[in-house]
DRENPALO-251975 format. One record per atom (N, C-alpha, C): x, y negated, z; residue in three letters. Coordinates in steps of 0.001 Angstrom, whole numbers, padded with zeros to 6 digits, always signed. Each point is the difference from the previous one (the first is absolute). Layout:
<recs>
XYZALA ...
</recs>
This chain:
<recs>
+041991+026526+012164MET -000081+001226+000797MET +000883-000131+001229MET -000571+000297+001159ARG +000747-000145+001252ARG +001056+001105+000133ARG +001204-000407+000364ARG +001060+000981+000190ARG -000288+000853+001232ARG +000427+001243-000025SER -000188+000876+001153SER +000995-000351+001095SER -000392+000272+001223ARG +000853-000293+001143ARG +001185+000966+000026ARG +001161-000509+000350ILE +001178+000839+000214ILE +000096+000277+001497ILE -000144+001272+000368PHE +000020+000372+001414PHE +001426+000307+000461PHE +000173+000002+001299LEU +001323+000211+000589LEU +000529+001393-000317LEU -000804+001027+000265SER +000448+001374-000216SER -001222+000906-000178SER -000669-000102-001145PRO -001221+000787-000207PRO +000320+001458-000286PRO -000992+000882+000149PRO +000223+001410-000328PRO +000376+000173-001470PRO +000860+000972-000276PHE +000415+000310-001371PHE -000564+001372-000333PHE -001230+000015-000501VAL -000714+001251-000256VAL -000568-000009-001411VAL -000307+001209-000471GLY -000519+000113-001355GLY -000730+001305-000213GLY -000026+000497-001230PRO -000776+001201-000307PRO +000482+001244+000742PRO +001280+000042+000359GLU +000508+001178+000714GLU -000684+000161+001354GLU -000172-001115+000707GLU -000661+000052+001300GLU -001482+000358-000144GLU -000620-000533-001037ARG -001426+000311-000241ARG -000168+001511-000259ARG +000875+000557-000816ARG -000094+001437-000296ARG +000247+000834+001257ARG +000928-000446+000838ALA +000294+000744+001222ALA -001193+000009+000944ALA -000691-001143+000108VAL -001186-000064+000857VAL -001109+000880-000566VAL -000163-000031-001312GLU -001031+000847-000613GLU +000293+001476+000246GLU +001268+000381-000064LYS +000385+001383+000265LYS -000328+000384+001435LYS +000307-000908+000940ALA -000308+000271+001398ALA -001505+000074+000220ALA -000729-000897-000652PHE -001460-000014+000139PHE -000601+001295-000542PHE +000483+000427-001156ASP -000534+001210-000615ASP +000332+001252+000802ASP +001051-000056+000783SER +000384+001162+000806SER -000974+000255+001140SER -000802-001011+000332GLY -000941+000124+001113GLY +000570-000457+001326GLY +001296-000302+000043TYR +000629-000446+001242TYR -000049-001528+000080TYR -001102-000518+000478VAL -000118-001442+000174VAL +000027-000377+001476VAL +000070+000981+000881ALA +000098-000231+001440ALA +001441-000346+000359ALA +000269-000292+001269PRO +001333-000464+000372PRO +001147+000937-000342PRO -000229+001292-000155CYS +001099+000907-000291CYS -000218+000708-001329CYS +001076+000598-000512GLY -000092+000703-001268GLY +001378+000203-000589GLY +000080+000639-001158PRO +001299+000334-000594PRO +000826-001221-000382PRO -000642-001113-000343MET +000760-001205-000337MET +000714-000558+001231MET -000658+000070+001139VAL +000630-000431+001251VAL +001228+000845+000289VAL -000141+001312-000115ASP +001124+000900+000275ASP +001174-000280-000937ASP -000289-000190-001275GLU +001064-000249-000971GLU +000640-001365+000216GLU -000797-000996+000321PHE +000537-001335+000270PHE +000954+000057+001190PHE -000354+000743+001022GLU +000887+000131+001154GLU +001303+000692-000374GLU -000070+001032-000830ARG +001231+000674-000426ARG +000903-000944-000783ARG -000601-000779-000884ARG +000800-000935-000804ARG +000621-001102+000864ARG -000750-000477+000977LEU +000529-001063+000861LEU +001113+000514+000900LEU -000128+001218+000485ALA +001074+000580+000801ALA +001285+000056-000823ALA -000115+000431-001248LYS +001169+000064-000878LYS +000554-001385-000274LYS -000873-000962-000283LEU +000428-001369-000289LEU +000773-000607+001167LEU -000455+000268+001217SER +000605-000606+001188SER +001191+000788+000535SER +000265+001172-000583GLY +001079+000834+000521GLY -000333+000631+001325GLY -001289+000129+000292ARG -000456+000561+001275ARG -000615+001378-000211ARG -000216+000693+001111GLN -000607+001323-000047GLN -001528-000060-000071GLN -000575-001087+000537HIS -001453-000056+000125HIS -000524-001399-000326HIS -001217-000053-000534ALA -000722-001256-000210ALA -001460+000226+000362ALA -000614-001021+000593VAL -001420+000032+000358VAL -000628-001256-000567VAL -000944+000144-000939VAL -000597-001184-000608VAL -001273-000384+000750VAL -000137-001299+000224VAL -001093-000540+000807VAL -000586-001236-000678VAL -000927-000644+000685SER -000793-001066-000611SER +000743-001315-000163SER +001163-000159+000627GLY +000746-001241-000137GLY +001310+000071+000758GLY +000911-000942-000285GLY +001255-000059+000734GLY -000217-000289+001472GLY -000996-000834+000310THR -000302-000306+001397THR -000464+001251+000736THR -000836+000807-000670ALA -000442+001264+000599ALA +001190+000910+000259ALA +000959+000023-000918ALA +001190+000824+000181ALA +000781-000433+001243ALA +000176-001312+000170ILE +000696-000491+001181ILE -000782+000332+001266ILE -001322-000150-000053ASP -000823+000279+001168ASP +000114+001471+000410ASP +000010+000906-000956LEU +000154+001418+000315LEU +001346+000273+000665LEU +001035-000716-000414LEU +001300+000183+000645LEU +000009-000590+001402LEU -000703-001110+000203MET -000127-000523+001361MET -000713+001014+000904MET -001016+000658-000546ALA -000703+001045+000749ALA +000927+001173+000289ALA +000822+000368-000965GLU +000930+001118+000167GLU +000943-000216+001188GLU +000506-001214+000136PHE +000972-000267+001055PHE -000632-000484+001295PHE -001333-000153+000002GLY -000687-000422+001217GLY +000263-001443+000366GLY +000175-000855-001007VAL +000291-001415+000266VAL -001178-000634+000738VAL +000312-000656+001110ASP -001006-000700+000800ASP +000675-001181+000685ASP -000591-000513+001050SER +000524-001205+000652SER +001350+000225+000681SER +000404+001253+000146SER +001309+000279+000611SER +001133-000058-001024SER -000332-000183-001277TRP +001002-000019-001064TRP +000333-001430-000419TRP +001225-000156-000515THR +000412-001225-000671THR +000335+000345-001442THR -000593-000726-000927VAL +000203+000242-001427VAL +000752-001189-000584VAL +001134+000285-000630LEU +000835-001025-000620LEU -000189+000043-001501LEU -000165-001163-000610ALA -000244-000076-001442ALA +000550-001315-000530ALA +000309-000064-001289PRO +000414-001286-000570PRO -001145-000995+000052PRO +000341-001246+000193THR -001039-001024+000030THR -000493-000338-001406THR +000836+000237-001018LEU -000381-000309-001370LEU -000590+001257-000644LEU -001293+000200+000223THR -000714+001138-000563THR -001490-000276+000065THR -000776+000848-000664PHE -001449-000092+000043PHE -000497+000482+001362PHE -001093-000556+000456ILE -000509+000297+001338ILE -000336+001478+000193ILE -000310+000713-001091ALA -000359+001420+000117ALA +001130+000836+000580ALA +001250-000459-000137THR +001118+000747+000576THR -000185+000214+001497THR -000453-001042+000699VAL -000093+000082+001460VAL -001428+000079+000506VAL -000985-000136-000888GLY -001395+000011+000430GLY -000379+001216+000829GLY +000312+001224-000444PRO -000371+001171+000798PRO +000639+000010+001386PRO +001241-000441+000126ALA +000643-000054+001318ALA -000684-001033+000887ALA -000360-001138-000585TRP -000690-001046+000767TRP -001348+000518+000505TRP -000749+000683-000844HIS -001299+000536+000413HIS +000146+000990+001141HIS +001140+000664+000084ARG +000215+000983+001052ARG +000605-000614+001264ARG +000168-001310+000000GLY +000455-000686+001203GLY +001494-000074+000181GLY +000774+000401-001001ALA +001455-000035+000136ALA +000517-001427+000042ALA +001129-000169+000652LYS +000683-001292-000003LYS +000780-000114-001312LYS -000123-001146-000661LEU +000665-000208-001280LEU +001206-000907+000162LEU +001087+000376-000641VAL +001224-000808-000024VAL +000380-000191-001463VAL +000206-001256-000403PHE +000270-000306-001396PHE +001468-000354-000205PHE +000543+000486-001117ILE +001415-000158-000324ILE +000125-000832-001277ILE +000910-000935+000006ASP +000203-000903-001137ASP +000574+000735-001205ASP +000025-000691-001125SER +000500+000533-001270SER +001477-000304-000178SER +000625+000785-000893ASP +001306-000384-000508ASP -000206-000715-001341ASP +001067-000218-000749ALA -000109-000783-001234ALA -000857+000685-001054ALA -000133+001330+000057THR -000797+000724-000989THR -001490-000050+000318THR -000361-000472+001191GLY -001379-000005+000446GLY -000327+001164+000909GLY +000820+001056-000027ASN -000249+001155+000851ASN +000500-000249+001423ASN -000357+000915+000897MET +000302-000155+001415MET +001507-000098+000249MET +000380-000959+000824ASP +001397-000222+000374ASP +000390+001049+001036ASP +000848+000948-000394VAL +000313+001114+000903VAL +000837-000442+001194VAL +000743-001093-000128SER +000758-000486+001153SER -000946-000507+001090SER -001098-000649-000396LEU -000987-000442+000971LEU -000805+001179+000543LEU -000244+001004-000831LEU -000658+001214+000484LEU +000857+000670+001067LEU +001298+000040-000233SER +000912+000586+000987SER -000081-000737+001332SER -000027-001327-000066ARG -000089-000791+001231ARG -001323+000253+000722ARG -001088+000072-000776ALA -001308+000230+000601ALA -000067+001366+000667ALA +000503+001033-000678LEU -000039+001338+000575LEU +000858+000084+001261LEU +001143-000671-000004ALA +000857+000000+001196ALA -000735-000634+001179ALA -000748-001060-000262ASP -000754-000652+001074ASP -001156+000871+000488ASP -000699+000634-000942LEU -001236+000698+000332LEU +000209+001413+000511LEU +001142+000589-000300ALA +000218+001408+000349ALA +000456+000196+001434ALA +000155-001075+000763ARG +000413+000150+001395ARG -001120+000660+000803ARG +000318+001013+000794PRO -001046+000687+000774PRO -000726-000939+000950PRO -001257+000329+000280ASN -000802-000758+000960ASN +000680+000007+001363ASN +000222-001155+000585ARG +000726-000098+001265ARG -000892-000403+001169ARG -001324+000044-000206SER -000912-000359+001086SER +000177+000962+001180SER +000154-000497+001218PRO +000222+000881+001157PRO -001203+000884+000305PRO -001167-000343-000519THR -001208+000784+000302THR -000300+001038-001074THR +000828+000066-001049GLN -000241+000931-001087GLN +001221+000872-000242GLN -000241+001178-000497THR +001089+000882-000398THR +000684-000589-001229THR +001323-000004+000028ARG +000730-000547-001139ARG -000214+000882-001216ARG -000389-000608-001105ARG -000191+000757-001229ARG +000403-000860-001187ARG +000390+000694-001049ARG +000403-000702-001212ARG -001244-000575-000688ARG +000017-001254-000425PRO -001167-000588-000676PRO -000347+000755-001281PRO -001270-000017-000345ARG -000464+000626-001239ARG +000094-001022-001119ARG +000877+000280-000967LEU +000291-000951-001061LEU -000254+000635-001362LEU -000589-000786-000902LEU -000200+000444-001370LEU +000404-001138-000925LEU +000839+000321-000969VAL +000453-000987-000984VAL -000691+000270-001325VAL -000628-001049-000544LEU -000616+000055-001321LEU +000900-000748-000990LEU +000729+000744-000804GLY +000733-000633-001083GLY -000975-000326-001129GLY +000320-001003-000798VAL -000866-000386-001119VAL +000861-000237-001238VAL -000427+000580-001113ASP +000668-000221-001285ASP -000682-001179-000693ASP +000438-001198+000330LEU -000680-001216-000418LEU +000023-000183-001510LEU -001180-000183-000589TYR -000150-000242-001430TYR +000705+001070-000843TYR +000040+001233+000528GLY +000597+001108-000740GLY +001507+000046+000072GLY +000575-000633+001038ARG +001455-000051+000190ARG +000315+000755+001285ARG +000629+001140-000108CYS +000207+000852+001173CYS +000818-000722+001063CYS -000475+000118+001243CYS +000762-000524+001125CYS +001189+000932+000256CYS +000828-000326+000973ASP +001239+000757+000229ASP -000305+001264+000786ASP -000399+001066-000714TYR -000422+001240+000641TYR +001051+000538+000972TYR +001245+000069-000454ASP +001033+000638+000821ASP +000238-000769+001297ASP +000070-001325-000103ALA +000267-000806+001193ALA -001165+000087+000984ALA -001220-000048-000501ILE -001171+000068+000884ILE -000078+001368+000657ILE +000237+001057-000773ALA -000044+001354+000561ALA +001047+000175+001088ALA +001200-000537-000216ALA +001064+000129+001003ALA -000367-000738+001281ALA -000582-001180-000120LEU -000405-000752+001187LEU -001113+000715+000755LEU -000949+000562-000727CYS -001096+000719+000663CYS +000518+001228+000739CYS +000949+000690-000609GLU +000589+001160+000685GLU +000770-000447+001238GLU +000719-001090-000110GLN +000787-000499+001133GLN -000874-000381+001189GLN -001147-000613-000281TYR -000837-000520+001082TYR -001252+000848+000264TYR -000094+001152-000625GLY -001121+000888+000271GLY -001337-000510-000495GLY +000003-000741-001106ALA -001235-000534-000567ALA -000492+000886-001135ALA -001307+000058-000166VAL -000600+000685-001149VAL +000124-000921-001219VAL +000375+000574-001129TYR +000161-000792-001219TYR -001020+000440-001048TYR -000880-000920-000376VAL -000973+000202-001070VAL +000241-001084-001043VAL -000026+000358-001276ASN +000259-001008-001032ASN -001248-000304-000818ASN -000291-001295-000121ASP -001113-000480-000802ASP +000517-000260-001417ASP -000191+000990-000857SER +000417-000104-001403SER -001195-000278-000899SER -001015-000681+000556ALA -001241-000258-000732ALA +000252-000676-001345ALA +000985-000886-000046GLU +000253-000796-001200GLU +001110+000585-000869GLU +000522+001176+000360ALA +001272+000430-000571ALA -000047+001304-000785ALA -001166+000455-000404VAL -000061+001243-000786VAL +000928-000119-001212VAL +000864+000977-000167GLY +000918+000005-001132GLY +001319-000699+000239GLY +000131-000722+001099ALA +001261-000671+000317ALA +001005+001027+000532ALA +001275-000423+000119ARG +001062+000890+000469ARG +000841-000706+001056ARG +000572+000802+000890TYR +000957-000494+000994TYR +001224+000897-000063TYR +001116-000542-000495LYS +001231+000781-000144LYS -000260+001319-000722LYS -000847-000068-001032GLY -000321+001176-000782GLY -001115+000858+000553GLY -000441-000286+001226ARG -001091+000763+000608ARG -001327-000706-000259ARG -001107+000759-000047PRO -001288-000637-000275PRO -000472-000885+001150PRO -000688-001076-000333ALA -000714-000770+001019ALA -000985+000931+000700ALA -000073-000120+001319GLY -000862+000882+000773GLY +000732+001191+000570GLY +001296+000127-000289SER +000764+001148+000489SER +000582-000238+001388SER -000257-001158+000598ALA +000596-000348+001291ALA -000998+000174+001132ALA +000521+000215+001204GLY -000829+000093+001190GLY -000603+001386+000161GLY -000622+000216+001146ILE -000668+001278+000211ILE -001183+000137-000951ILE -000534-001130-000448ALA -001064-000025-001017ALA +000003-001383-000631ALA -000584-000079-001190ALA -000152-001279-000690ALA -001379-000043-000638ALA -000401-001194-000409VAL -001325-000151-000612VAL +000112-000716-001337VAL -000910+000364-000899TYR -000180-000678-001272TYR -001391-000630-000042TYR -000143-000992-000883SER -001314-000570-000289SER -000252+000074-001494SER -001256+000309-000354PHE -000425+000022-001398PHE -001152-000971-000213PHE +000047-001117+000713ASN -000990-001053-000171ASN +000039-000507-001443ASN -001033-000724-000393GLY -000133-000422-001389GLY +001133-000845-000530GLY +000760-000661+000869ASN +001067-000881-000478ASN +001392+000630+000089ASN +000087+001263+000399LYS +001310+000636+000189LYS +000561+000524-001322LYS +001218+000536+000065ILE +000683+000517-001184ILE -000852+001041-000700ILE -000517+000971+000742ILE -001019+000902-000514ILE -001209-000093+000923ILE -001170+000303-000530THR -001216-000197+000791THR -000924+001206-000109THR -000784+000192+001044THR -001126+000934-000047THR -001279-000780+000290THR +000008-001280-000292SER -001044-000959+000354SER +000205-000430+001439SER -000103+000927+000916GLY +000380-000201+001395GLY +000514+001333+000488GLY +001066+000010+000752GLY +000545+001271+000464GLY +001380-000186+000578GLY +000494+001051+000626GLY +001321-000026+000591GLY +000457+001409+000302GLY +001181+000128+000585ALA +000539+001326+000295ALA +000996-000074+001140ALA +000094+001105+000732ILE +001085+000257+000940ILE +000936+000993-000671ILE +001294-000263+000046VAL +000991+000965-000482VAL +000961+000291+001141VAL +000332+001276+000185THR +000814+000410+001142THR +000607+001368-000272THR +001058+000323+000745ASP +000583+001338-000035ASP -000511+000861+001145ASP -000795-000581+000872ASP -000501+000696+001180ASP -001350+000641-000319ASP -000027+001325-000065ALA -001234+000711-000349ALA -001100-000249+001023ALA +000372-000123+001277GLY -000991-000250+001040GLY -000669-001354-000139GLY +000801-001036-000286ILE -000561-001334-000191ILE -000967+000005-001181ILE +000398+000649-001099ALA -000860+000043-001182ALA -001298+000741+000298ALA +000094+001142+000671ALA -001205+000794+000279ALA -000953-000750+000918ALA +000548-000644+001027ARG -000867-000732+000939ARG -000608-001234-000653ARG +000759-000686-000850ALA -000552-001160-000707ALA -001113+000432-000934ALA +000204+001113-000697ARG -001029+000495-000917ARG -001270+000361+000782ARG +000168+000655+001137LYS -001155+000391+000822LYS -000726-001227+000541LYS +000765-000940+000546ARG -000633-001198+000571ARG -000686-000829-001074ARG +000529+000015-001212SER -000613-000786-001075SER -001338+000578-000432SER -000300+001229+000446GLN -001264+000663-000327GLN -000806+000294+001261GLN -000021-000990+000893GLN -000830+000035+001215GLN +000450+001058+001005GLN +001217+000534-000150SER +000570+000950+000967SER -000910+001207+000236SER -000582+000490-001052ARG -000863+001185+000116ARG +000847+001245+000253ARG -000414+000804+000959GLU +000667+001258+000312GLU -000479+001099-000955GLU +000789+001081-000168PRO -000363+001060-000962PRO -001082+000944+000524PRO -001198-000527+000119PHE -001167+000780+000413PHE -001070-000115-001077PHE -000964+000935-000031PRO -001100-000116-000972PRO -000856-001234+000243PRO -000022-000468+001239TRP -000746-001203+000334TRP +000979-001163+000210TRP -000541-001198+000191TYR +000850-001160+000243TYR +000417-000018+001465TYR +001261+000314+000242GLN +000553-000001+001357GLN +001221-000904+000033GLN +000109-000778+001083HIS +001049-001013+000079HIS +000632-000001+001389HIS +001326+000045+000034GLU +000737-000126+001240GLU +000600-001395+000155GLU -000088-000795-001029GLU +000390-001405+000029GLU -000864-000740-001010GLU -000009-001324+000092VAL -000751-000826-000938VAL +000943-000446-001117VAL -000366+000303-001222GLY +000857-000354-001123GLY -000500-001211-000756GLY +000303-000049-001297TYR -000281-001166-000832TYR -000506+000467-001363TYR -000733-000837-000662ASN -000461+000279-001361ASN +000938-000732-000962ASN +001216+000539-000178TYR +001052-000689-000730TYR +000445+000730-001275TYR -000605+001091-000353ARG +000514+000799-001116ARG -000262-000690-001341ARG +000927+000162-000944LEU -000177-000527-001356LEU -000910+000930-000792LEU -000818-000571-000884SER -000905+000817-000794SER +000733+000644-001172SER -000566+001088-000479ASN +000560+000703-001143ASN -000001-000871-001254ASN -001027-000842-000165LEU -000074-000883-001167LEU +001138-001011-000011LEU +000284-000572+001169LEU +001071-000994+000067LEU +001369+000662-000141LEU +000136+001215+000510ALA +001258+000718-000184ALA +000262+000251-001480ALA -001066+000220-000783ALA +000159+000184-001441ALA +000599-001249-000640ALA -000455-001181+000432VAL +000580-001254-000495VAL +001483-000062+000356VAL +000321+000373+001238GLY +001390-000024+000438GLY +000897+000907-000824GLY -000485+001173-000347LEU +000794+000919-000813LEU +000284-000595-001377LEU -001005-000627-000598ALA +000215-000645-001301ALA +000991-001151+000119ALA -000069-000734+001090GLN +000928-001116+000215GLN +001440+000484+000183GLN +000170+001096+000715LEU +001353+000520+000217LEU +000691+000338-001318LEU -000765+000464-000975LYS +000574+000314-001309LYS +000542-001251-000694LYS -000508-001159+000370LYS +000423-001260-000608LYS +001095-000708+000795LYS +000368+000554+001157LEU +000830-000752+000947LEU +001315-000473-000618LEU +000664+000850-000738LYS +001282-000394-000596LYS -000165-001218-000899LYS -001023+000012-000826GLY -000245-001137-000882GLY -000405-001251+000756GLY -000792+000181+001061ILE -000416-001134+000827ILE +001213-000670+000620ILE +000909+000797+000539LEU +001200-000565+000634LEU +000854-000748-001023LEU +000107+000532-001206ALA +000801-000666-001037ALA -000601-001352-000375ALA -001331-000047-000127LYS -000651-001263-000343LYS +000174-001028+001109LYS -000162+000419+001251ARG +000150-000935+001125ARG +001429-000536+000056ARG +000954+000872-000255ARG +001397-000445+000005ARG +000233-001038-001098ARG -000562+000235-001156ALA +000156-000951-001109ALA -000640-001340+000336ALA -001159+000024+000664HIS -000649-001250+000405HIS +000907-000791+000949HIS +000587+000706+000986ALA +000868-000671+000968ALA +001215-000615-000687ALA +000565+000718-000950GLU +001163-000526-000727GLU -000374-001242-000802GLU -001191-000002-000521ARG -000472-001159-000768ARG -000117-001225+000904ARG -000533+000201+001180TYR -000076-001107+000960TYR +001385-000451+000438TYR +000882+000965+000246ARG +001314-000325+000553ARG +000831-000855-000949ARG -000320+000034-001291GLU +000732-000828-000969GLU -000226-001490+000229GLU -001137-000358+000605VAL -000324-001425+000127VAL -000271-000430+001446VAL -000034+000945+000938LEU -000374-000324+001378LEU +000955+000635+000992LEU +000072-000597+001173ASP +000665+000642+001128ASP -001012+000930+000668ASP +000312+001300+000033LEU -000845+000976+000662LEU +000674+000472+001276LEU -000763+000689+000845LEU +000607+000660+001153LEU +001171+000843-000476LEU +001094+000055+000766PRO +001145+000828-000423PRO -000440+001414-000345PRO +000491+000508-001111GLU -000412+001330-000441GLU +000544+001072+000933GLU -000816+001008+000269VAL +000394+001136+000820VAL +000084+001218-000906VAL +001116+000709+000073GLU +000187+001169-000851GLU -001140+001006+000199GLU -000585+000434-001104GLY -001036+001016+000055GLY -001401-000528+000207GLY -000200-001311+000064GLU -001340-000533+000249GLU -000934+000313-001170GLU -001293+000082+000298ASN -000958+000331-001062ASN -000618-001230-000659ASN +000411-001203+000448HIS -000479-001260-000575HIS -001517-000125+000044HIS -000569+000415+001147TRP -001449-000113+000142TRP -000447-001441-000232TRP +000623-000939+000718LEU -000286-001415-000232LEU +001319-000748-000167LEU +000046-000881-000983SER +001141-000903-000147SER -000248-001229+000865SER +000973-000334+000846VAL -000156-001091+000951VAL +000999-001101-000317VAL -000497-001153-000415ALA +000840-001152-000296ALA +000263-000791+001269ALA +001176-000617+000067LEU +000341-000889+001106LEU +000036-001423-000527LEU -000916-000830+000471THR -000095-001388-000450THR +000937-000877+000827THR +000071-001263-000367ASP +000916-000918+000686ASP -000555-000515+001325ASP -001334+000018+000125SER -000603-000556+001207SER -001427+000512+000131SER -000573-000155+001176GLU -001388+000380+000200GLU -000916-000824-000900GLU +000360-001266-000197LYS -000788-000865-000880LYS +000019+000532-001427LYS +001181+000451-000460ALA +000103+000549-001347ALA -000822+001285-000129ALA +000052+000851+001044ARG -000802+001224-000018ARG -001482-000320-000136ARG -000461-000955+000804ASP -001421-000351-000027ASP -000400-000638-001322ASP +000897-000778-000583ARG -000306-000618-001289ARG -000155+001077-001080ARG +000882+001001+000049LEU -000110+001099-000956LEU -001278+000797+000208LEU -000374+000230+001247LEU -001247+000713+000281LEU -001195-000737-000615LEU +000011-001305+000122THR -001086-000807-000558THR -000024+000089-001523THR +001177-000084-000604ARG +000087+000064-001458ARG -000451+001361-000527ARG +000417+001064+000681PHE -000430+001346-000409PHE -001515+000145+000120PHE -000541-000500+001096ALA -001457+000115+000194ALA -000755-000714-001115ALA +000459-001186-000389LYS -000659-000742-001071LYS +000096+000732-001335LYS +001059+000782-000166ALA +000183+000748-001244ALA -000653+001376+000057ALA -000731+000281+001068ASP -000680+001288+000195ASP +000996+001155+000030ASP +001075-000224+000737ILE +001045+001006+000189ILE +000174+000216+001505ILE -000057+001241+000421GLU +000112+000291+001434GLU +001464+000052+000427GLU +000336-000770+001027ALA +001305+000051+000663ALA -000270-000201+001487ALA +000898+000469+000838ARG -000226-000090+001442ARG +001295-000304+000734ARG -000095-000626+001175PRO +001171-000070+000871PRO +000380+001410+000451PRO +001215+000181+000486VAL +000357+001287+000594VAL -000808+000183+001279VAL +000074+001209+000579TRP -000734+000251+001240TRP +000295-001063+001048TRP -001025-000479+000653LYS +000215-000897+001129LYS +000543+000824+001150LYS +001129-000384+000599PRO +000576+000803+001090PRO -001025+000287+001095PRO +000039+001234+000494LEU -000994+000412+000986LEU +000120-000788+001299LEU +001208-000445+000339HIS +000125-000744+001258HIS -000630-001388-000109HIS -000346-000436-001223LEU -000708-001271-000191LEU -001510+000189-000088LEU -000457+001241-000058GLN -001431+000252-000101GLN -000680-000265+001343GLN -001122-000720+000008PRO -000665-000324+001274PRO -000317+001221+000848PRO -000357+001115-000632VAL -000389+001183+000763VAL +001161+000569+000805VAL +001233-000262-000429PHE +001166+000531+000698PHE +000753-001080+000776PHE -000649-001089+000251ARG +000640-001101+000710ARG +000566+000489+001337ARG +001249-000311+000252GLY +000627+000383+001261GLY +000746+001314-000040GLY -000083+000731-001122SER +000723+001260-000101SER +001510-000265-000008SER +000723+000924+000566ARG +001455-000142+000065ARG +000577+000097-001411ARG +000905-000907-000325THR +000574-000052-001334THR +001499-000207+000103THR +000740+000748-000797TYR +001454-000167-000081TYR +000314-000750-001278TYR +000492-001214+000153GLY +000219-000851-001157GLY -001330-000525-000512GLY -000105-000116-001301GLY -001226-000495-000622GLY +000256-001081-001027GLY +001156-000643+000104GLU +000272-001147-000868GLU +000140+000402-001469GLU +000622+001155-000258VAL +000183+000427-001392VAL -001351+000302-000637VAL -000846+000748+000709ALA -001329+000328-000524ALA -000825-001262-000212ALA +000111-000963+000905GLU -000735-001251-000152GLU +000464-000758-001238GLU +001309+000010-000266THR +000527-000664-001191THR -000473+000689-001272THR +000014+001337+000014LEU -000483+000733-001173LEU -001474-000272-000248LEU -000773-000118+001068PHE -001421-000332-000146PHE -000180-001394-000595PHE +000833-000936+000434ALA -000125-001383-000474ALA +000411-000140-001467ALA +000985+000799-000431LEU +000567-000176-001340LEU -000434+001066-000999LEU -000425+001171+000485GLY -000235+001134-000881GLY -001339-000049-000710GLY +000008+000440-001253LEU -001215+000029-000809LEU -000040+001318-000766LEU -001046+000802+000253CYS -000194+001263-000714CYS -000606-000300-001369CYS +000679+000437-001037LEU -000392-000298-001380LEU -000783+001164-000609LEU -000820-000256-001008PRO -000700+001099-000672PRO +000988+001072-000449PRO -000251+001237+000394SER +000960+001082-000240SER -000645+001257-000542SER -001251-000085-000444GLY -000728+001177-000445GLY +000696+000736-001132GLY -000130+001302+000022THR +000647+000836-001008THR -000419-000397-001413THR -001237-000405-000174GLY -000533-000281-001332GLY +000210-001413-000510GLY +000844-000800+000632LEU +000255-001359-000477LEU +000490+000007-001452LEU -000520-000925-000788THR +000355-000092-001420THR +000882-001213-000253THR +000531-000081-001222ASP +000781-001180-000378ASP -000854-001261+000100ASP -001273+000103-000393ALA -000892-001156+000091ALA -000200-000412+001454ALA -000102+000970+000907ASP -000111-000313+001425ASP +001233-000758+000475ASP +001164+000482-000393PHE +001230-000662+000449PHE +000111-001414-000572PHE -000467-000228-001220ARG +000018-001358-000539ARG -000849-000923+000867ARG -001150+000469+000446ARG -000850-000811+000891ARG +000694-000246+001344ARG +000606+001044+000532ILE +000680-000125+001298ILE +001161-000986-000082ILE +000826+000148-001039PHE +001173-000865-000127PHE -000381-001436-000332PHE -001149-000183-000645LYS -000480-001372-000237LYS -000276-000697+001318LYS -000598+000717+000930VAL -000250-000576+001333VAL +001325-000279+000695VAL +000930+000946-000064LEU +001283-000186+000679LEU +000783-001169-000590LEU 
</recs>
């Protein structure tokens, strides 16, 4: 009998989610809105320590709605860590913004000393003799890499100092903490992702969390095609079809009930790996979304990838730094060497909540 594949981070779902979907289906609310959506938003606002949450079709959609909120276009510069998934900066790139990438520190998160240097360089007013001097439009995207909160306080202080908008990408960090505060509690707004491989899932989905009632209301409106309150379809702007469905929100509510147990299992998995491997330095409050091993060399990383593949076990390199991606060739980058080293040596190990002792025996046999 062929052994089943061990995936990197598969969904952890069961009869509770099935019952929740059936309840939503039986209610008649199968369209994009309904009572499950409203309740999911209330629960997420509480989880994030925020006043408001808006659930949408994905984390990328959440970021895009925030880019729309601030009017990001070719006149803006968006700063982001180079070690992250492309979705962090994709919406800004589509809107024509200039991208600036910041290297990692030892934890893998954005190096705030390099962010400080970049903001000091970029915040100088336009000095062209033919233009009125104005402060550049700057937006900083913090990222909680692999569920490890970046330095919220330091980033917020730098953004305030240089007049930059601060948005935090907490897509990978649901349930994590920063100095006792929830992941997603930083910036004027933050985003979550509920993709199939995240800590909790709605199959596909995401959210904006914020304390700003105006940002939440406008994001909610834009996510539903920006329809005005008339009996007919009237529009003063063009919106987006980004709203999360009531059925998927039902899955999210069932998942939230399991969150404490999910976090405990992920933590136990990481501790099991740490007994025999060098992992990325632990960050207090991390949710252990993915355990990342540091190998001795790029050759060793690749050899392990090959061995895992032959054993039908999914493992991956860490994110390829964005400044190395062909699509962003030539983008301004501060540093880059640390992220490049982490890419060369780092290996994301199977970290799914449902890993069994038998799974770990297979994994450790390969190691």
